[in-house]
N, CA, C and O of each residue as an XYZ file, in Angstrom:
868
protein
N       0.828     -1.165      0.011
C       0.026     -0.024     -0.022
C       0.847      1.292     -0.038
O       0.494      2.276     -0.689
N       1.985      1.241      0.736
C       2.851      2.395      0.729
C       3.315      2.752     -0.657
O       3.301      3.922     -1.039
N       3.737      1.730     -1.437
C       4.185      1.935     -2.784
C       3.061      2.493     -3.651
O       3.281      3.361     -4.495
N       1.881      1.990     -3.432
C       0.737      2.455     -4.200
C       0.430      3.903     -3.904
O       0.132      4.656     -4.832
N       0.487      4.315     -2.697
C       0.197      5.687     -2.303
C       1.305      6.608     -2.811
O       1.018      7.720     -3.254
N       2.510      6.189     -2.760
C       3.578      7.028     -3.327
C       3.431      7.189     -4.820
O       3.712      8.261     -5.355
N       2.990      6.133     -5.516
C       2.785      6.184     -6.973
C       1.665      7.155     -7.253
O       1.797      8.002     -8.137
N       0.538      7.058     -6.509
C      -0.551      7.984     -6.749
C      -0.167      9.445     -6.471
O      -0.539     10.340     -7.230
N       0.566      9.679     -5.400
C       0.994     11.077     -5.077
C       1.898     11.600     -6.123
O       1.685     12.701     -6.629
N       2.946     10.823     -6.484
C       3.906     11.241     -7.547
C       3.246     11.484     -8.870
O       3.525     12.478     -9.541
N       2.369     10.580     -9.252
C       1.653     10.649    -10.539
C       0.869     11.938    -10.597
O       0.939     12.677    -11.578
N       0.109     12.208     -9.523
C      -0.743     13.366     -9.525
C       0.092     14.685     -9.433
O      -0.286     15.707    -10.008
N       1.215     14.633     -8.708
C       2.127     15.716     -8.654
C       2.603     16.089    -10.036
O       2.491     17.237    -10.466
N       3.129     15.114    -10.715
C       3.751     15.358    -12.072
C       2.679     15.755    -13.060
O       2.923     16.579    -13.941
N       1.462     15.168    -12.924
C       0.386     15.575    -13.860
C       0.049     17.068    -13.698
O      -0.077     17.782    -14.694
N      -0.096     17.540    -12.458
C      -0.446     18.915    -12.242
C       0.706     19.858    -12.498
O       0.500     20.984    -12.952
N       1.926     19.410    -12.211
C       3.061     20.233    -12.558
C       3.162     20.481    -14.034
O       3.552     21.568    -14.461
N       2.813     19.477    -14.829
C       2.905     19.586    -16.296
C       1.669     20.464    -16.710
O       1.833     21.341    -17.558
N       0.485     20.266    -16.161
C      -0.671     21.105    -16.557
C      -0.392     22.556    -16.334
O      -0.544     23.377    -17.239
N       0.042     22.897    -15.061
C       0.289     24.242    -14.687
C       1.542     24.800    -15.366
O       1.511     25.883    -15.950
N       2.623     24.063    -15.285
C       3.879     24.537    -15.897
C       3.795     24.779    -17.366
O       4.280     25.795    -17.865
N       3.179     23.848    -18.077
C       3.039     24.043    -19.552
C       2.130     25.152    -19.867
O       2.305     25.818    -20.887
N       1.105     25.405    -18.994
C       0.260     26.559    -19.191
C       1.046     27.896    -19.003
O       0.843     28.848    -19.756
N       1.902     27.941    -18.034
C       2.784     29.095    -17.834
C       3.667     29.356    -19.035
O       3.711     30.444    -19.610
N       4.361     28.297    -19.372
C       5.272     28.417    -20.532
C       4.545     28.774    -21.837
O       5.000     29.620    -22.606
N       3.416     28.115    -22.063
C       2.631     28.455    -23.278
C       2.163     29.907    -23.290
O       2.212     30.576    -24.322
N       1.718     30.374    -22.158
C       1.227     31.762    -22.096
C       2.398     32.752    -22.282
O       2.228     33.804    -22.898
N       3.549     32.419    -21.764
C       4.703     33.264    -21.914
C       5.247     33.367    -23.365
O       5.840     34.368    -23.767
N       5.009     32.272    -24.120
C       5.556     32.185    -25.494
C       4.490     32.544    -26.560
O       4.834     32.830    -27.707
N       3.227     32.527    -26.180
C       2.151     32.621    -27.210
C       1.853     34.081    -27.622
O       1.041     34.306    -28.519
N       2.497     35.067    -26.982
C       2.315     36.492    -27.354
C       0.870     36.899    -27.379
O       0.451     37.663    -28.249
N       0.079     36.387    -26.411
C      -1.364     36.745    -26.327
C      -2.306     35.930    -27.191
O      -3.501     36.220    -27.244
N      -1.797     34.930    -27.859
C      -2.635     34.073    -28.708
C      -3.093     32.890    -27.863
O      -2.338     31.941    -27.650
N      -4.348     32.954    -27.378
C      -4.840     31.933    -26.490
C      -4.943     30.570    -27.116
O      -4.808     29.555    -26.432
N      -5.191     30.533    -28.457
C      -5.281     29.260    -29.136
C      -3.948     28.533    -29.090
O      -3.883     27.336    -28.808
N      -2.862     29.297    -29.379
C      -1.521     28.699    -29.357
C      -1.214     28.241    -27.957
O      -0.654     27.164    -27.755
N      -1.577     29.051    -26.993
C      -1.264     28.711    -25.585
C      -2.002     27.414    -25.205
O      -1.416     26.502    -24.622
N      -3.258     27.356    -25.537
C      -4.009     26.118    -25.267
C      -3.463     24.940    -25.936
O      -3.434     23.861    -25.344
N      -2.999     25.079    -27.209
C      -2.444     23.992    -27.918
C      -1.155     23.411    -27.199
O      -0.967     22.199    -27.088
N      -0.325     24.328    -26.745
C       0.890     23.938    -26.024
C       0.569     23.196    -24.759
O       1.186     22.176    -24.453
N      -0.460     23.734    -23.970
C      -0.907     23.155    -22.755
C      -1.484     21.712    -23.020
O      -1.230     20.768    -22.273
N      -2.249     21.617    -24.096
C      -2.912     20.379    -24.491
C      -1.905     19.269    -24.766
O      -2.019     18.170    -24.224
N      -0.918     19.563    -25.613
C       0.059     18.532    -26.073
C       0.829     18.049    -24.848
O       1.018     16.844    -24.681
N       1.263     18.938    -24.011
C       2.021     18.532    -22.819
C       1.218     17.645    -21.907
O       1.720     16.623    -21.436
N      -0.004     18.008    -21.649
C      -0.900     17.275    -20.761
C      -1.158     15.811    -21.315
O      -0.991     14.824    -20.598
N      -1.553     15.735    -22.563
C      -1.833     14.409    -23.178
C      -0.578     13.582    -23.167
O      -0.662     12.385    -22.893
N       0.590     14.143    -23.450
C       1.807     13.346    -23.489
C       2.155     12.831    -22.114
O       2.470     11.648    -21.978
N       2.112     13.672    -21.071
C       2.537     13.188    -19.766
C       1.578     12.134    -19.222
O       1.973     11.282    -18.427
N       0.334     12.190    -19.646
C      -0.605     11.130    -19.159
C      -0.179      9.780    -19.651
O      -0.251      8.806    -18.902
N       0.274      9.680    -20.911
C       0.718      8.432    -21.439
C       1.873      7.911    -20.657
O       1.924      6.726    -20.327
N       2.809      8.778    -20.351
C       4.014      8.348    -19.588
C       3.679      7.939    -18.176
O       4.140      6.894    -17.719
N       2.886      8.733    -17.464
C       2.552      8.474    -16.087
C       1.784      7.211    -15.906
O       2.055      6.432    -14.992
N       0.791      6.989    -16.801
C      -0.009      5.701    -16.663
C       0.836      4.523    -17.013
O       0.654      3.446    -16.446
N       1.758      4.686    -17.930
C       2.592      3.518    -18.283
C       3.547      3.178    -17.124
O       3.773      2.001    -16.845
N       4.085      4.153    -16.474
C       5.132      3.832    -15.417
C       4.533      3.540    -14.065
O       5.112      2.781    -13.289
N       3.366      4.135    -13.755
C       2.802      3.870    -12.454
C       1.563      3.005    -12.435
O       1.094      2.594    -11.373
N       1.023      2.723    -13.643
C      -0.123      1.822    -13.713
C       0.046      0.447    -13.047
O      -0.838     -0.020    -12.329
N       1.222     -0.202    -13.304
C       1.515     -1.495    -12.652
C       1.615     -1.419    -11.140
O       1.492     -2.435    -10.456
N       1.833     -0.237    -10.620
C       2.017     -0.089     -9.159
C       0.711      0.132     -8.449
O       0.355     -0.604     -7.529
N      -0.049      1.218     -8.907
C      -1.241      1.686     -8.209
C      -2.476      1.644     -9.018
O      -3.560      1.899     -8.493
N      -2.368      1.321    -10.329
C      -3.478      1.462    -11.232
C      -3.531      2.833    -11.902
O      -4.364      3.081    -12.774
N      -2.616      3.727    -11.473
C      -2.520      5.059    -12.081
C      -3.790      5.825    -12.152
O      -4.151      6.311    -13.224
N      -4.493      5.958    -11.054
C      -5.756      6.706    -11.049
C      -5.406      8.233    -11.189
O      -5.801      8.876    -12.162
N      -4.679      8.770    -10.223
C      -4.262     10.157    -10.189
C      -5.484     11.114    -10.162
O      -5.389     12.288    -10.518
N      -6.602     10.566     -9.734
C      -7.862     11.274     -9.965
C      -8.946     10.679     -9.017
O      -9.312      9.514     -9.178
N      -9.445     11.434     -8.065
C     -10.447     10.910     -7.167
C     -11.712     10.471     -7.853
O     -12.371      9.564     -7.345
N     -12.087     11.031     -8.938
C     -13.252     10.559     -9.686
C     -13.084      9.221    -10.289
O     -14.023      8.426    -10.326
N     -11.847      8.933    -10.788
C     -11.523      7.621    -11.326
C     -11.525      6.572    -10.151
O     -12.025      5.456    -10.297
N     -10.965      6.971     -9.034
C     -11.034      6.068     -7.847
C     -12.382      5.801     -7.447
O     -12.696      4.669     -7.080
N     -13.255      6.798     -7.486
C     -14.708      6.592     -7.108
C     -15.282      5.608     -8.121
O     -16.005      4.699     -7.713
N     -15.007      5.735     -9.398
C     -15.573      4.795    -10.367
C     -15.185      3.368    -10.128
O     -16.009      2.464    -10.262
N     -13.899      3.146     -9.763
C     -13.458      1.794     -9.500
C     -14.079      1.270     -8.219
O     -14.363      0.077     -8.122
N     -14.302      2.149     -7.210
C     -14.997      1.794     -5.960
C     -16.472      1.370     -6.270
O     -16.952      0.345     -5.786
N     -17.143      2.175     -7.067
C     -18.567      1.820     -7.365
C     -18.684      0.548     -8.114
O     -19.714     -0.121     -8.020
N     -17.676      0.168     -8.863
C     -17.699     -1.049     -9.632
C     -17.171     -2.265     -8.758
O     -17.117     -3.394     -9.244
N     -16.804     -2.012     -7.520
C     -16.369     -3.007     -6.654
C     -14.974     -3.577     -6.959
O     -14.643     -4.677     -6.517
N     -14.141     -2.810     -7.730
C     -12.847     -3.227     -8.143
C     -11.733     -2.804     -7.223
O     -10.609     -3.294     -7.334
N     -12.034     -1.892     -6.307
C     -11.149     -1.549     -5.216
C     -11.973     -1.495     -3.943
O     -13.195     -1.368     -4.007
N     -11.335     -1.589     -2.795
C     -11.989     -1.530     -1.531
C     -12.206     -0.052     -1.088
O     -11.508      0.847     -1.558
N     -13.162      0.175     -0.198
C     -13.343      1.541      0.402
C     -12.081      1.963      1.112
O     -11.695      3.130      1.065
N     -11.431      1.009      1.777
C     -10.181      1.363      2.485
C      -9.129      1.892      1.534
O      -8.420      2.851      1.840
N      -9.032      1.242      0.349
C      -8.098      1.747     -0.618
C      -8.478      3.119     -1.161
O      -7.628      3.994     -1.327
N      -9.759      3.291     -1.433
C     -10.273      4.572     -1.965
C      -9.979      5.756     -1.020
O      -9.539      6.822     -1.450
N     -10.236      5.534      0.264
C     -10.023      6.652      1.217
C      -8.572      6.876      1.459
O      -8.187      7.937      1.948
N      -7.734      5.899      1.129
C      -6.306      6.172      1.230
C      -5.806      6.888     -0.030
O      -4.887      7.701      0.063
N      -6.376      6.612     -1.183
C      -5.917      7.227     -2.390
C      -6.338      8.690     -2.454
O      -5.535      9.543     -2.832
N      -7.609      9.002     -2.084
C      -8.151     10.393     -2.212
C      -7.227     11.464     -1.640
O      -6.884     12.398     -2.366
N      -6.819     11.381     -0.413
C      -6.012     12.494      0.084
C      -4.650     12.614     -0.488
O      -4.122     13.719     -0.613
N      -4.041     11.468     -0.852
C      -2.664     11.623     -1.441
C      -2.791     12.172     -2.876
O      -1.871     12.847     -3.337
N      -3.840     11.922     -3.562
C      -4.049     12.527     -4.897
C      -4.196     13.994     -4.767
O      -3.624     14.733     -5.568
N      -4.939     14.471     -3.790
C      -5.087     15.931     -3.602
C      -3.827     16.578     -3.166
O      -3.425     17.620     -3.683
N      -3.194     15.947     -2.199
C      -1.859     16.532     -1.772
C      -0.876     16.493     -2.873
O      -0.144     17.474     -3.006
N      -0.760     15.480     -3.688
C       0.112     15.415     -4.762
C      -0.166     16.520     -5.766
O       0.758     17.156     -6.272
N      -1.464     16.750     -6.057
C      -1.812     17.851     -6.956
C      -1.395     19.175     -6.539
O      -0.821     19.947     -7.308
N      -1.691     19.469     -5.257
C      -1.311     20.781     -4.679
C       0.216     20.988     -4.747
O       0.688     22.064     -5.115
N       0.969     19.947     -4.389
C       2.450     20.026     -4.483
C       2.893     20.212     -5.942
O       3.902     20.871     -6.195
N       2.183     19.665     -6.864
C       2.453     19.858     -8.289
C       2.358     21.312     -8.677
O       3.204     21.812     -9.419
N       1.324     22.014     -8.180
C       1.165     23.438     -8.453
C       2.247     24.240     -7.841
O       2.768     25.147     -8.489
N       2.630     23.952     -6.590
C       3.769     24.616     -5.992
C       5.045     24.405     -6.717
O       5.857     25.325     -6.820
N       5.265     23.174     -7.247
C       6.482     22.873     -7.991
C       6.497     23.698     -9.268
O       7.531     24.266     -9.621
N       5.428     23.772     -9.931
C       5.367     24.543    -11.208
C       5.726     26.048    -10.914
O       6.554     26.664    -11.586
N       5.064     26.563     -9.902
C       5.326     27.955     -9.544
C       6.821     28.169     -9.219
O       7.414     29.169     -9.622
N       7.409     27.219     -8.488
C       8.864     27.420     -8.112
C       9.695     27.345     -9.400
O      10.633     28.130     -9.541
N       9.412     26.475    -10.311
C      10.219     26.388    -11.526
C      10.189     27.670    -12.353
O      11.165     27.990    -13.031
N       9.107     28.389    -12.304
C       8.987     29.616    -13.072
C       9.096     30.917    -12.247
O       8.712     32.004    -12.679
N       9.647     30.730    -11.026
C       9.924     31.824    -10.112
C       8.702     32.675     -9.879
O       8.759     33.903     -9.940
N       7.578     32.000     -9.606
C       6.326     32.719     -9.270
C       6.031     32.558     -7.782
O       6.569     31.645     -7.157
N       5.196     33.413     -7.194
C       4.854     33.186     -5.816
C       4.285     31.799     -5.651
O       3.471     31.371     -6.470
N       4.693     31.067     -4.598
C       4.255     29.684     -4.421
C       2.754     29.647     -4.172
O       2.061     28.800     -4.736
N       2.232     30.554     -3.333
C       0.808     30.559     -2.948
C       0.062     31.601     -3.738
O       0.347     32.791     -3.612
N      -0.905     31.176     -4.565
C      -1.715     32.047     -5.353
C      -3.201     31.567     -5.311
O      -3.492     30.427     -4.949
N      -4.096     32.462     -5.684
C      -5.487     32.067     -5.865
C      -5.966     32.590     -7.200
O      -5.829     33.774     -7.508
N      -6.521     31.703     -7.979
C      -6.810     32.042     -9.328
C      -7.963     33.074     -9.511
O      -8.917     33.104     -8.733
N      -7.845     33.866    -10.506
C      -8.924     34.791    -10.899
C      -9.527     34.409    -12.240
O     -10.211     35.216    -12.870
N      -9.284     33.220    -12.664
C      -9.741     32.747    -13.961
C     -11.149     32.075    -13.760
O     -11.269     30.921    -13.348
N     -12.167     32.865    -14.077
C     -13.565     32.389    -13.861
C     -13.913     31.290    -14.851
O     -13.640     31.391    -16.047
N     -14.517     30.249    -14.322
C     -15.067     29.139    -15.104
C     -16.357     28.731    -14.473
O     -16.401     27.878    -13.587
N     -17.447     29.373    -14.958
C     -18.723     29.178    -14.278
C     -19.845     29.026    -15.317
O     -19.645     29.287    -16.503
N     -21.047     28.593    -14.843
C     -22.168     28.502    -15.671
C     -22.534     27.034    -15.952
O     -21.711     26.128    -15.826
N     -23.802     26.840    -16.337
C     -24.295     25.485    -16.608
C     -23.602     24.817    -17.767
O     -23.453     23.595    -17.786
N     -23.173     25.610    -18.740
C     -22.447     24.975    -19.864
C     -21.105     24.323    -19.461
O     -20.737     23.274    -19.988
N     -20.392     24.953    -18.531
C     -19.172     24.391    -18.107
C     -19.413     23.249    -17.118
O     -18.643     22.289    -17.090
N     -20.458     23.337    -16.316
C     -20.847     22.245    -15.431
C     -21.180     21.022    -16.244
O     -20.752     19.919    -15.902
N     -21.951     21.191    -17.336
C     -22.303     20.095    -18.142
C     -21.036     19.543    -18.898
O     -20.889     18.332    -19.064
N     -20.177     20.419    -19.325
C     -18.957     20.011    -20.000
C     -18.091     19.116    -19.117
O     -17.459     18.181    -19.609
N     -18.059     19.410    -17.775
C     -17.254     18.626    -16.910
C     -17.938     17.207    -16.683
O     -17.238     16.212    -16.494
N     -19.283     17.147    -16.706
C     -19.936     15.853    -16.668
C     -19.514     15.029    -17.875
O     -19.141     13.860    -17.773
N     -19.589     15.688    -19.011
C     -19.211     14.985    -20.296
C     -17.788     14.532    -20.251
O     -17.480     13.380    -20.557
N     -16.879     15.467    -19.856
C     -15.450     15.137    -19.903
C     -15.119     13.925    -18.986
O     -14.412     13.003    -19.391
N     -15.646     13.957    -17.754
C     -15.318     12.857    -16.840
C     -16.013     11.582    -17.232
O     -15.420     10.509    -17.116
N     -17.257     11.651    -17.695
C     -17.963     10.490    -18.236
C     -17.114      9.839    -19.372
O     -16.916      8.624    -19.394
N     -16.640     10.656    -20.276
C     -15.873     10.124    -21.370
C     -14.571      9.515    -20.951
O     -14.138      8.481    -21.462
N     -13.933     10.210    -19.969
C     -12.673      9.657    -19.455
C     -12.832      8.244    -18.865
O     -12.123      7.294    -19.199
N     -13.828      8.189    -17.955
C     -14.081      6.905    -17.283
C     -14.502      5.834    -18.248
O     -14.048      4.698    -18.111
N     -15.362      6.130    -19.239
C     -15.747      5.166    -20.226
C     -14.541      4.653    -21.088
O     -14.453      3.501    -21.513
N     -13.664      5.607    -21.286
C     -12.393      5.298    -22.045
C     -11.593      4.217    -21.309
O     -11.160      3.208    -21.865
N     -11.429      4.523    -19.970
C     -10.686      3.630    -19.147
C     -11.325      2.232    -19.095
O     -10.654      1.225    -19.318
N     -12.628      2.190    -18.797
C     -13.239      0.828    -18.612
C     -13.345      0.089    -19.954
O     -13.186     -1.130    -20.013
N     -13.614      0.835    -21.018
C     -13.623      0.192    -22.333
C     -12.302     -0.427    -22.698
O     -12.259     -1.552    -23.197
N     -11.200      0.301    -22.455
C      -9.888     -0.258    -22.773
C      -9.569     -1.486    -21.885
O      -9.067     -2.509    -22.349
N      -9.896     -1.323    -20.557
C      -9.572     -2.438    -19.647
C     -10.348     -3.667    -20.108
O      -9.824     -4.775    -19.991
N     -11.537     -3.534    -20.613
C     -12.366     -4.677    -21.076
C     -11.730     -5.290    -22.355
O     -11.570     -6.508    -22.430
N     -11.374     -4.469    -23.341
C     -11.052     -5.016    -24.648
C      -9.582     -4.882    -25.005
O      -9.045     -5.705    -25.747
N      -8.925     -3.851    -24.485
C      -7.486     -3.656    -24.888
C      -6.731     -2.936    -23.768
O      -6.430     -1.748    -23.880
N      -6.440     -3.636    -22.731
C      -5.725     -3.027    -21.577
C      -4.479     -2.273    -21.863
O      -4.212     -1.235    -21.257
N      -3.665     -2.815    -22.837
C      -2.416     -2.103    -23.150
C      -2.652     -0.736    -23.723
O      -1.733      0.082    -23.718
N      -3.835     -0.440    -24.218
C      -4.104      0.840    -24.831
C      -4.513      1.928    -23.886
O      -4.690      3.082    -24.274
N      -4.669      1.526    -22.567
C      -5.162      2.563    -21.602
C      -4.299      3.864    -21.594
O      -4.870      4.951    -21.682
N      -3.006      3.792    -21.496
C      -2.205      5.024    -21.425
C      -2.437      5.940    -22.645
O      -2.572      7.155    -22.501
N      -2.480      5.349    -23.814
C      -2.613      6.191    -25.049
C      -4.028      6.666    -25.185
O      -4.260      7.818    -25.554
N      -4.981      5.814    -24.899
C      -6.356      6.229    -25.036
C      -6.769      7.388    -24.064
O      -7.502      8.310    -24.422
N      -6.266      7.274    -22.862
C      -6.556      8.328    -21.873
C      -5.884      9.603    -22.297
O      -6.513     10.661    -22.298
N      -4.600      9.532    -22.664
C      -3.882     10.702    -23.183
C      -4.635     11.379    -24.337
O      -4.797     12.598    -24.383
N      -5.082     10.532    -25.257
C      -5.748     11.065    -26.454
C      -7.097     11.626    -26.146
O      -7.520     12.610    -26.752
N      -7.787     11.012    -25.206
C      -9.162     11.535    -24.819
C      -8.990     12.916    -24.189
O      -9.693     13.857    -24.559
N      -8.069     13.041    -23.249
C      -7.862     14.332    -22.614
C      -7.375     15.359    -23.575
O      -7.772     16.521    -23.479
N      -6.521     14.985    -24.513
C      -6.059     15.887    -25.574
C      -7.291     16.400    -26.385
O      -7.392     17.591    -26.678
N      -8.158     15.538    -26.713
C      -9.387     15.937    -27.431
C     -10.271     16.813    -26.546
O     -10.826     17.823    -26.979
N     -10.379     16.368    -25.248
C     -11.248     17.101    -24.359
C     -10.873     18.529    -24.094
O     -11.742     19.344    -23.784
N      -9.638     18.852    -24.201
C      -9.155     20.253    -24.059
C      -9.846     21.131    -25.095
O     -10.073     22.319    -24.865
N     -10.181     20.526    -26.251
C     -10.701     21.330    -27.350
C     -12.184     21.157    -27.595
O     -12.815     22.091    -28.091
N     -12.768     20.040    -27.283
C     -14.220     19.889    -27.572
C     -15.145     20.233    -26.432
O     -16.363     20.295    -26.602
N     -14.537     20.466    -25.212
C     -15.436     20.841    -24.074
C     -15.150     22.318    -23.720
O     -14.013     22.782    -23.803
N     -16.179     23.011    -23.337
C     -16.109     24.441    -22.975
C     -15.248     24.660    -21.659
O     -14.744     25.751    -21.392
N     -15.129     23.603    -20.910
C     -14.372     23.647    -19.640
C     -12.908     23.367    -19.791
O     -12.140     23.563    -18.849
N     -12.505     22.918    -20.940
C     -11.191     22.389    -21.259
C     -10.878     21.150    -20.516
O      -9.698     20.872    -20.301
N     -11.829     20.383    -20.107
C     -11.745     19.012    -19.663
C     -10.764     18.852    -18.447
O      -9.706     18.233    -18.552
N     -11.184     19.451    -17.291
C     -10.440     19.156    -16.071
C     -10.590     17.671    -15.762
O      -9.621     16.913    -15.709
N     -11.899     17.280    -15.551
C     -12.220     15.827    -15.356
C     -11.500     15.186    -14.194
O     -11.251     13.980    -14.217
N     -11.157     15.965    -13.171
C     -10.343     15.449    -12.084
C     -10.440     16.367    -10.853
O      -9.920     17.482    -10.891
N     -11.094     15.927     -9.759
C     -11.246     16.774     -8.552
C      -9.879     17.251     -7.993
O      -9.751     18.411     -7.603
N      -8.864     16.366     -7.955
C      -7.538     16.720     -7.422
C      -6.919     17.804     -8.238
O      -6.367     18.763     -7.698
N      -7.005     17.661     -9.578
C      -6.457     18.677    -10.467
C      -7.207     19.991    -10.343
O      -6.634     21.079    -10.403
N      -8.507     19.843    -10.168
C      -9.352     21.100    -10.003
C      -8.929     21.859     -8.761
O      -8.756     23.076     -8.824
N      -8.753     21.171     -7.614
C      -8.319     21.832     -6.410
C      -6.957     22.440     -6.625
O      -6.725     23.590     -6.251
N      -6.039     21.679     -7.227
C      -4.682     22.204     -7.414
C      -4.687     23.394     -8.363
O      -3.905     24.325     -8.170
N      -5.536     23.396     -9.375
C      -5.588     24.523    -10.365
C      -6.281     25.786     -9.750
O      -6.134     26.885    -10.286
N      -6.997     25.632     -8.679
C      -7.600     26.779     -8.012
C      -6.507     27.570     -7.260
O      -6.765     28.694     -6.832
N      -5.336     27.029     -7.098
C      -4.220     27.611     -6.383
C      -3.190     28.221     -7.251
O      -2.086     28.526     -6.798
N      -3.539     28.416     -8.552
C      -2.584     29.128     -9.475
C      -3.354     30.217    -10.231
O      -4.410     29.955    -10.808
N      -2.831     31.397    -10.221
C      -3.405     32.523    -10.990
C      -2.678     32.620    -12.261
O      -2.139     33.683    -12.571
N      -2.623     31.553    -13.044
C      -1.931     31.468    -14.315
C      -2.922     30.906    -15.353
O      -4.115     30.784    -15.076
N      -2.414     30.568    -16.544
C      -3.265     30.196    -17.661
C      -4.222     29.079    -17.327
O      -5.357     29.097    -17.801
N      -3.814     28.105    -16.529
C      -4.653     26.951    -16.295
C      -5.514     27.004    -15.054
O      -6.128     26.000    -14.691
N      -5.577     28.179    -14.373
C      -6.241     28.327    -13.146
C      -7.780     28.312    -13.187
O      -8.386     28.384    -14.256
N      -8.376     28.219    -12.034
C      -9.847     28.281    -11.925
C     -10.149     29.009    -10.553
O      -9.541     28.691     -9.531
N     -11.062     29.945    -10.573
C     -11.401     30.628     -9.370
C     -11.842     29.613     -8.302
O     -12.652     28.737     -8.606
N     -11.342     29.703     -7.080
C     -11.655     28.729     -6.076
C     -13.207     28.517     -5.892
O     -13.669     27.398     -5.671
N     -13.986     29.647     -5.995
C     -15.423     29.601     -5.862
C     -16.115     28.728     -6.958
O     -17.210     28.204     -6.752
N     -15.453     28.599     -8.089
C     -15.976     27.783     -9.152
C     -15.634     26.330     -9.053
O     -16.249     25.499     -9.721
N     -14.635     25.993     -8.208
C     -14.149     24.599     -8.165
C     -15.149     23.622     -7.680
O     -15.214     22.525     -8.235
N     -16.008     23.946     -6.600
C     -16.946     22.889     -6.115
C     -17.929     22.483     -7.166
O     -18.259     21.298     -7.212
N     -18.422     23.322     -8.000
C     -19.333     22.863     -9.095
C     -18.642     21.990    -10.060
O     -19.244     21.035    -10.550
N     -17.371     22.264    -10.379
C     -16.596     21.379    -11.268
C     -16.438     20.002    -10.673
O     -16.585     18.984    -11.349
N     -16.134     19.997     -9.385
C     -15.908     18.720     -8.680
C     -17.192     17.882     -8.616
O     -17.156     16.676     -8.862
N     -18.314     18.512     -8.289
C     -19.595     17.864     -8.345
C     -19.903     17.245     -9.670
O     -20.339     16.099     -9.781
N     -19.655     18.059    -10.686
C     -19.976     17.569    -12.070
C     -19.077     16.404    -12.377
O     -19.543     15.455    -13.008
N     -17.788     16.402    -11.968
C     -16.876     15.313    -12.234
C     -17.317     14.040    -11.497
O     -17.213     12.943    -12.046
N     -17.783     14.172    -10.323
C     -18.267     12.967     -9.583
C     -19.523     12.424    -10.223
O     -19.692     11.206    -10.279
N     -20.377     13.239    -10.688
C     -21.606     12.796    -11.401
C     -21.222     12.061    -12.678
O     -21.765     10.996    -12.973
N     -20.277     12.633    -13.443
C     -19.895     11.981    -14.707
C     -19.260     10.610    -14.457
O     -19.502      9.654    -15.193
N     -18.432     10.537    -13.390
C     -17.796      9.279    -13.029
C     -18.832      8.228    -12.653
O     -18.758      7.084    -13.102
N     -19.797      8.621    -11.827
C     -20.831      7.659    -11.381
C     -21.673      7.167    -12.552
O     -21.979      5.978    -12.637
N     -22.053      8.081    -13.466
C     -22.852      7.686    -14.646
C     -22.030      6.729    -15.519
O     -22.550      5.719    -15.993
N     -20.819      7.031    -15.718
C     -19.962      6.143    -16.520
C     -19.785      4.747    -15.904
O     -19.776      3.739    -16.610
N     -19.647      4.713    -14.583
C     -19.546      3.442    -13.848
C     -20.768      2.557    -14.106
O     -20.666      1.361    -14.379
N     -21.940      3.217    -14.005
C     -23.151      2.512    -14.173
C     -23.331      1.993    -15.584
O     -23.714      0.844    -15.804
N     -23.040      2.886    -16.553
C     -23.244      2.436    -17.985
C     -22.221      1.363    -18.317
O     -22.572      0.386    -18.979
N     -20.944      1.500    -17.879
C     -19.908      0.543    -18.230
C     -20.313     -0.836    -17.708
O     -20.122     -1.846    -18.384
N     -20.881     -0.865    -16.480
C     -21.256     -2.151    -15.877
C     -22.249     -2.883    -16.746
O     -22.215     -4.110    -16.834
N     -23.142     -2.139    -17.393
C     -24.178     -2.755    -18.234
C     -23.642     -3.023    -19.634
O     -23.868     -4.104    -20.177
N     -22.918     -2.042    -20.245
C     -22.443     -2.141    -21.566
C     -21.382     -3.179    -21.780
O     -21.340     -3.822    -22.829
N     -20.528     -3.353    -20.809
C     -19.384     -4.240    -20.940
C     -19.552     -5.560    -20.218
O     -18.577     -6.272    -19.975
N     -20.781     -5.887    -19.875
C     -20.961     -7.208    -19.172
C     -20.759     -8.331    -20.180
O     -20.920     -8.122    -21.382
N     -20.405     -9.528    -19.696
C     -20.149    -10.625    -20.568
C     -21.324    -10.948    -21.512
O     -22.488    -10.937    -21.111
N     -20.984    -11.231    -22.757
C     -22.016    -11.576    -23.758
C     -22.593    -12.967    -23.399
O     -21.874    -13.869    -22.970
N     -23.923    -13.098    -23.595
C     -24.557    -14.411    -23.346
C     -24.631    -15.217    -24.606
O     -25.130    -16.342    -24.592
């Protein structure tokens, strides 16, 4: 369990460090072009997911995401004891990832975002993003387990562009991104709605996957 928790903490730390750090770098280099900045942020995030799931998946399952952990719990594939151990280390790892990104770019370590992300459209987008992410994971586990790292990386890459919320799809990442006043940030007051939407999306995907991917008779 200790190795699993370290893997979850490290994985979430590096995920958030890449999300926040690449957002800072992209904004610095994009000369005010938000599309170029988002593209740089997208590529880095999708790429690191492939790496992190590949190297930590055999250790902890590479959740790095409380919503994914919830989905596995609802399907009975992990115990409640494991879930409540994973959740705090994922959040702590995410927060440390934000602090690491700030330190690398010589920014104040403690910040609060002013980047508003509110409204029903973004709430719905986070349900869609998390639903799609969880379905991607369970579909690959059922039919092509070796494809999980690539499929997850590609889904999040697409999600940055087809959802109005840019596909956070992760409560730990949402909390961590509320602590950066940079390109990837979210106003802390908007974070609870995102997290609720993510948990709804994960629960819906868990239910549908259980029915859709049941053994054929």
